[in-house]
N, C-alpha and C positions, 0 to 999 in steps of 0.2 A: 582281795578281789576288788576290782574297780569296774564300774559300769559307765558307759558313755552313750549318749543319744546321737544317732547318725541320720542324715537325710537319705533319701532314696539313691542319691549319687555317691553315698559313702563319705560325705563331708561331715566332720565332727561338729555337732551343734552345741553340745555342752556335756560336762561331767555330771553324773548322777551320784553325787557323793554325800548327800544329806539323807540319812536313814529315816528322818522324821517326815520328809516330804512324800506326798502321794504322787503316783505316776501322772495324774491329770494336772499337776502343778508344773510339769515340764512342758516345753513347746512341742508336744507330740502331734504329728500330722499323719495322714494316710501314707503308707509305705515307708515310714521311719523304721529304723532298726536299733536294737540295743546291743552294743558290743560288750561282751564280758571278757575281762582279762584277769586271769588268775596266775600270778607269778609263781605259785607253788605247784602248778599243774605240770604234768609230764611233757617234756619237749619231744614231740613226735618227729621233729626234723632230724634228730640225731638217733638213728636206729642202732648205733653201737651200744647204747645204754640199755637196750632191750635184752633181757635174759633169754638165751636161746637153748633149746633142747636139741641134742644131736643124737642120731640113731644111724647105725650102719644099714646099708641097703638090704642085706639078708634078713635082718630083724624086721625091717619095714615091710618087705615083701612077704613075710610069713603071716601077716595079718589077714583077716578075712577080706573078701572082695569089697567090703564096704569102705575100705580106705581108697584114697584117690588113685594111686599108681595102678593097681589092678583094674580098676574101673576104666581108666583112660586106656590101658593096654587092650581091654576087651573092646572098647569102642573103635580103636585103631584097626583091629582085626575085622570087625564087622562093617566099617565104613572107611574105605581107603582115602577119602577126602580129608580125614583127620590125621594123616601121617605127619603133618607139620607140628603136632603137639608133642612136646618132650615129656 
C-alpha cells in the first residue's frame, strides 16, 4: 500500500513512504488529500471477475413481495408514471 499527499487540485505533492514520520512533518495544507493505492485491492473496473449468482425468473418471482421485482410490479400497477421501469 502506498500513500501520497495531493494538493486541492489533485497535484501530487509527495510520497508518504516513511512509516516513522508523523503527518505534521509533511507539507499538509487546508484541502490537501491523501491518496491510498493498494495494488492488492480488488479491481472494480473489471466486473467479469465478480462472482455472480444466477436464478431463474420463476424462482425469483416466488419470493415474498419484499424482493425488488414484485415491489416494482406493484408500483407500476398503482402509478402508471412508473411504466418505464423494467
